[in-house]
C-alpha positions as CSV (number, residue, x, y, z in Angstrom):
1,M,-42.8,35.3,11.3
2,T,-45.4,35.9,14.0
3,T,-45.8,38.4,16.8
4,T,-48.3,38.2,19.6
5,N,-51.2,40.6,20.1
6,Q,-50.8,40.8,23.8
7,T,-53.8,42.8,24.9
8,T,-56.4,40.2,23.9
9,T,-57.6,37.6,26.4
10,S,-59.6,34.4,26.5
11,T,-59.0,33.9,22.7
12,T,-57.8,30.7,21.3
13,L,-54.6,31.5,19.4
14,P,-53.8,29.4,16.3
15,T,-50.5,27.5,16.4
16,H,-48.2,26.7,13.5
17,S,-46.3,23.4,13.0
18,N,-43.1,25.0,14.2
19,G,-44.7,25.8,17.5
20,T,-45.2,29.6,17.2
21,I,-48.4,31.3,18.2
22,T,-50.1,33.6,15.7
23,P,-52.1,36.4,17.3
24,P,-55.2,38.2,16.2
25,H,-54.3,41.1,13.9
26,S,-56.5,43.8,15.4
27,L,-57.5,45.1,18.8
28,K,-60.7,47.0,19.6
29,D,-61.6,48.8,22.8
30,E,-64.4,46.3,23.5
31,D,-61.7,43.5,23.4
32,I,-59.9,44.9,26.4
33,K,-60.8,42.9,29.5
34,S,-62.7,44.7,32.2
35,K,-62.3,48.2,30.8
36,P,-62.7,50.7,33.6
37,H,-65.0,53.7,33.8
38,S,-64.9,56.3,31.0
39,E,-61.4,57.7,30.8
40,P,-60.3,61.2,30.0
41,K,-58.6,62.0,26.7
42,H,-54.9,61.4,27.2
43,T,-52.0,63.4,25.6
44,H,-48.9,61.5,24.4
45,G,-46.2,64.1,24.6
46,M,-42.7,64.5,23.2
47,R,-43.1,61.9,20.4
48,N,-41.2,64.1,18.1
49,I,-37.9,64.0,20.1
50,N,-35.4,61.4,21.2
51,P,-36.7,59.4,24.2
52,L,-33.4,60.1,26.1
53,T,-34.1,63.8,25.7
54,A,-37.7,63.4,26.6
55,I,-37.0,61.6,29.9
56,S,-34.3,64.1,30.9
57,H,-36.0,67.2,32.5
58,A,-34.4,70.4,31.2
59,S,-35.1,74.0,32.1
60,H,-33.0,75.5,29.3
61,A,-31.4,74.6,25.9
62,G,-28.2,72.6,26.3
63,A,-29.1,71.1,29.7
64,P,-27.7,67.6,30.4
65,T,-29.4,64.4,29.3
66,I,-28.7,60.9,30.2
67,P,-25.9,59.4,28.1
68,S,-26.5,57.3,25.0
69,V,-24.4,54.4,23.6
70,P,-20.9,55.8,23.0
71,K,-19.1,55.8,19.6
72,F,-15.7,54.2,19.2
73,V,-12.7,55.0,17.1
74,S,-11.3,51.4,17.0
75,F,-12.6,47.9,17.0
76,Q,-10.5,47.1,20.1
77,A,-12.0,49.9,22.1
78,N,-15.5,48.8,21.1
79,R,-14.7,45.2,21.9
80,T,-13.4,46.0,25.4
81,F,-16.4,48.1,26.1
82,Q,-18.8,45.4,25.0
83,L,-17.1,42.6,27.0
84,Q,-17.0,44.7,30.1
85,H,-20.7,45.5,29.8
86,M,-21.4,41.8,29.1
87,A,-19.6,40.8,32.4
88,A,-21.6,43.5,34.2
89,V,-24.8,42.0,33.0
90,F,-23.7,38.6,34.4
91,R,-22.8,40.2,37.8
92,H,-26.2,41.8,37.8
93,W,-27.8,38.5,37.0
94,S,-26.0,37.0,40.0
95,R,-27.4,39.7,42.3
96,Q,-30.9,39.1,40.8
97,S,-30.6,35.3,41.6
98,Y,-30.7,34.3,38.0
99,V,-28.0,31.7,38.6
100,F,-29.2,28.1,38.1
101,G,-26.4,25.6,38.0
102,Q,-24.5,26.1,34.7
103,S,-27.6,27.1,32.8
104,G,-27.7,30.4,31.1
105,H,-25.6,32.3,28.5
106,I,-25.2,35.6,26.8
107,S,-23.7,36.3,23.3
108,V,-22.3,39.5,22.0
109,R,-21.4,39.9,18.3
110,D,-17.8,41.0,17.8
111,P,-17.6,44.5,16.2
112,E,-14.8,43.5,13.8
113,Y,-15.4,39.8,13.1
114,T,-19.1,40.1,12.7
115,N,-19.6,36.4,11.9
116,A,-18.5,35.5,15.4
117,F,-19.8,36.1,18.9
118,W,-18.4,36.2,22.4
119,T,-20.0,34.0,25.1
120,N,-19.4,32.9,28.6
121,P,-17.4,29.8,29.7
122,L,-19.4,26.9,30.9
123,G,-19.8,26.3,34.6
124,V,-18.5,29.6,35.9
125,H,-20.8,31.4,38.4
126,F,-22.2,34.6,37.0
127,G,-21.0,36.5,40.0
128,L,-17.4,35.6,39.2
129,L,-17.3,36.4,35.5
130,R,-14.9,39.0,34.0
131,A,-14.5,40.5,30.6
132,S,-11.4,38.5,30.0
133,D,-13.3,35.2,30.7
134,M,-15.3,35.4,27.5
135,I,-14.8,33.0,24.5
136,L,-15.1,34.0,20.8
137,L,-16.9,31.5,18.6
138,S,-17.5,31.6,14.9
139,L,-21.0,31.0,13.6
140,D,-19.7,27.7,12.4
141,G,-18.6,26.7,15.9
142,E,-14.8,27.2,15.6
143,V,-13.2,28.6,18.8
144,L,-11.4,31.8,17.5
145,H,-10.1,33.2,20.8
146,P,-8.4,32.3,22.9
147,A,-6.6,29.7,20.9
148,Q,-7.2,26.2,22.4
149,H,-4.5,24.3,20.5
150,P,-0.8,25.2,19.6
151,D,-1.3,25.4,15.8
152,A,-4.2,27.8,15.9
153,K,-3.5,31.2,14.3
154,M,-4.6,34.3,16.2
155,L,-6.8,36.8,14.4
156,E,-4.9,40.0,13.7
157,G,-7.4,42.2,15.4
158,L,-7.2,40.2,18.6
159,K,-3.4,40.1,19.2
160,G,-3.7,42.7,21.9
161,H,-6.7,41.0,23.6
162,E,-5.7,39.2,26.9
163,S,-7.8,36.2,27.9
164,S,-8.0,34.7,31.4
165,H,-7.1,31.2,32.5
166,R,-10.8,30.3,32.6
167,A,-11.2,31.3,29.0
168,K,-8.3,29.1,28.0
169,T,-9.4,26.1,30.0
170,R,-13.2,26.1,29.9
171,P,-15.5,25.2,27.0
172,A,-18.5,27.2,25.9
173,N,-22.0,25.9,26.4
174,A,-22.9,23.6,23.5
175,A,-26.6,24.3,23.8
176,G,-25.9,28.0,24.0
177,F,-23.8,27.9,20.9
178,L,-26.6,26.3,18.9
179,I,-29.2,28.8,20.0
180,H,-27.1,32.0,19.7
181,A,-25.5,31.0,16.4
182,A,-28.9,30.5,14.9
183,L,-30.1,33.9,16.1
184,H,-27.0,35.8,14.9
185,R,-27.1,34.1,11.5
186,R,-30.8,34.9,11.1
187,R,-30.8,38.6,12.2
188,A,-28.1,41.1,11.5
189,D,-29.7,43.5,13.9
190,V,-29.1,41.2,16.8
191,H,-25.8,42.1,18.4
192,A,-26.5,40.5,21.7
193,A,-28.8,37.8,23.1
194,C,-29.6,36.7,26.7
195,H,-31.0,33.4,28.0
196,A,-31.3,32.1,31.5
197,H,-33.4,29.7,33.5
198,T,-35.0,32.2,35.9
199,P,-37.7,31.5,38.5
200,Y,-40.6,33.4,37.1
201,G,-39.6,32.9,33.4
202,R,-39.5,29.1,33.9
203,A,-42.8,29.0,35.8
204,Y,-44.7,31.2,33.3
205,S,-43.2,29.4,30.3
206,A,-45.1,26.3,31.3
207,F,-48.3,28.0,30.1
208,A,-46.9,28.8,26.6
209,K,-48.9,32.0,26.6
210,P,-47.9,35.6,25.5
211,L,-47.7,38.3,28.2
212,E,-50.6,40.6,28.7
213,M,-50.1,44.3,28.7
214,T,-50.8,44.7,32.5
215,T,-48.2,47.4,33.3
216,Q,-46.3,50.2,31.7
217,D,-43.1,48.3,31.8
218,V,-44.2,45.2,29.9
219,C,-45.3,47.4,27.0
220,K,-41.8,47.3,25.8
221,F,-42.8,43.9,24.4
222,F,-46.2,45.0,22.9
223,E,-46.3,43.1,19.6
224,R,-42.6,42.5,20.0
225,H,-42.5,39.1,21.7
226,S,-43.6,35.6,20.7
227,V,-44.0,32.2,22.2
228,Y,-42.2,29.0,21.1
229,E,-45.1,26.8,21.9
230,S,-43.3,23.5,21.3
231,Y,-40.7,21.9,23.5
232,G,-37.9,19.6,22.1
233,G,-35.8,18.9,25.2
234,V,-32.2,20.1,25.8
235,V,-31.0,22.0,22.8
236,L,-28.2,19.8,21.4
237,A,-29.2,19.7,17.7
238,E,-28.8,22.5,15.2
239,E,-32.3,22.1,14.1
240,E,-33.7,23.0,17.5
241,G,-31.7,26.3,17.5
242,E,-33.2,27.1,14.1
243,L,-36.7,26.5,15.5
244,I,-36.1,28.9,18.3
245,A,-34.8,31.5,15.8
246,D,-38.0,30.8,13.8
247,A,-40.1,31.5,16.9
248,L,-38.3,34.7,17.7
249,G,-39.1,36.0,14.2
250,P,-37.7,39.0,12.3
251,E,-38.8,41.8,14.6
252,N,-39.4,40.4,18.1
253,M,-37.2,41.4,21.0
254,G,-38.0,38.4,23.2
255,V,-39.4,34.9,23.1
256,I,-40.9,32.7,25.8
257,L,-39.6,29.2,25.4
258,R,-42.2,26.7,26.6
259,N,-41.1,24.6,29.6
260,H,-37.7,26.3,29.3
261,G,-37.4,30.0,30.1
262,L,-36.9,33.4,28.4
263,L,-34.7,34.7,25.7
264,T,-34.2,38.4,24.7
265,V,-32.1,40.1,22.0
266,G,-30.9,43.7,21.5
267,E,-28.6,46.0,19.7
268,T,-26.2,46.1,22.7
269,V,-25.8,43.7,25.6
270,D,-27.2,46.4,27.9
271,H,-30.3,46.6,25.7
272,A,-30.8,42.8,25.7
273,G,-29.9,42.6,29.4
274,W,-32.4,45.2,30.4
275,L,-35.1,43.6,28.3
276,F,-34.4,40.3,30.0
277,D,-35.0,41.9,33.4
278,V,-38.2,43.4,32.1
279,M,-39.5,40.1,30.7
280,E,-38.7,38.2,33.9
281,A,-40.5,40.9,36.0
282,A,-43.4,40.7,33.6
283,C,-43.7,37.0,34.1
284,R,-43.7,37.5,37.9
285,D,-46.4,40.2,37.6
286,Q,-48.5,38.0,35.3
287,L,-48.4,35.0,37.7
288,M,-49.2,37.3,40.7
289,I,-52.1,38.9,38.8
290,D,-53.5,35.6,37.6
291,A,-53.3,34.1,41.1
292,A,-54.9,37.2,42.8
293,E,-57.8,37.2,40.3
294,A,-58.4,33.4,40.7
295,A,-58.3,33.7,44.5
296,A,-60.7,36.6,44.4
297,E,-63.1,34.8,42.2
298,K,-63.2,31.8,44.6
299,Q,-64.1,34.2,47.4
300,G,-66.8,35.8,45.3
301,K,-64.9,39.1,45.0
302,S,-64.7,41.1,41.8
303,Y,-61.0,41.5,41.0
304,K,-60.7,42.0,37.3
305,R,-57.5,43.1,35.6
306,C,-57.5,46.3,33.5
307,L,-55.3,45.9,30.5
308,I,-53.5,48.7,28.7
309,G,-55.0,49.5,25.3
310,R,-53.3,49.5,21.9
311,E,-52.7,53.3,21.7
312,E,-51.1,53.6,25.1
313,A,-49.1,50.3,24.7
314,E,-47.7,51.5,21.4
315,Y,-46.8,54.9,22.9
316,N,-45.1,53.2,25.9
317,R,-43.1,50.9,23.6
318,E,-42.1,53.9,21.4
319,M,-40.8,56.0,24.3
320,E,-39.3,53.2,26.6
321,G,-38.6,50.2,24.4
322,G,-35.9,51.4,22.0
323,A,-32.2,50.4,22.0
324,E,-30.9,53.8,23.3
325,I,-33.3,54.1,26.2
326,C,-32.9,50.5,27.3
327,Y,-29.1,50.9,27.2
328,A,-29.6,53.9,29.5
329,E,-31.8,52.0,31.8
330,F,-29.1,49.4,32.4
331,Q,-26.4,51.9,33.3
332,A,-27.8,52.2,36.9
333,Y,-27.0,48.5,37.3
334,Y,-23.6,48.8,35.6
335,D,-22.5,51.7,37.9
336,Y,-23.7,49.8,41.0
337,E,-21.9,46.6,40.1
338,F,-18.7,48.5,39.3
339,E,-18.9,50.2,42.7
340,M,-19.7,47.1,44.6
341,C,-16.7,45.1,43.2
342,G,-14.3,47.9,42.5
343,G,-14.4,47.2,38.8
344,D,-13.4,43.6,39.1
345,F,-15.7,42.4,36.3
346,A,-13.9,44.8,33.8
347,K,-10.6,43.0,34.1
């Protein structure tokens, strides 16, 4: 599957029949648009240590570092943690103005029943969602929890899991199921996936172009995102979900869906949720940079973007794009949302 070589510009990218864009395979300094004056030799420090340790200033051995993803002694404890963090991502999305009607969904693979994933009930505002609202679906589409008919047998590992009235009376999103089921079937490393119809993601998706490496933050997606260059309408067929999984590919962490929006994946919901924030912000930055450059050219001014080169983009991705550091990035939002609602989303 393809990835995008994001630092090239004004190059026609070949397109496959499934709609994905194939990038050039190499990048040279002379390819970088409007390279500035001669730069000093840069040093990329701390590559030999964990990024969490690298970002945590320490004056002595044993000094504190920011926490990493916790380990669990039971499936139930792991499940509770994941669903609480899933609800926190939705609360954060509400604060970010990512709500757009009933569009948007997140999936989290169950730690015990790994051929099933939890997702949000259809038509519930992101700002209201709680951990107990989530619905467990098998990859075949069966509703596993909560039971929605009297004869359904409860899974042994879920007998202690309490579901809300919303979870018992609302359906999951059919389009969301088709997309997320395809992703979880295709990639065992994908434990969470996020999709929403956000303002800048929707706008930028109309161009069906990969993101340029314009800032340090977007480098998390350097050669780790793709473009689904085709558009097949509302996803209500299994084949369309499979095409989106094709476009994401085996290694990418995000895909821009033409005329639709953004989708990110991760090892935890915090990981995927933070990457979604980063991709949405990158779309905003790209649109602003494109507009500023175009306006300047009309006025006869020389505003030319300076893109980040391969070496620095790879280093940024290595130090800031992994699962542990992205999980840590999201904890600031988790703590804020918990404080603002008194932990309501964790119920």
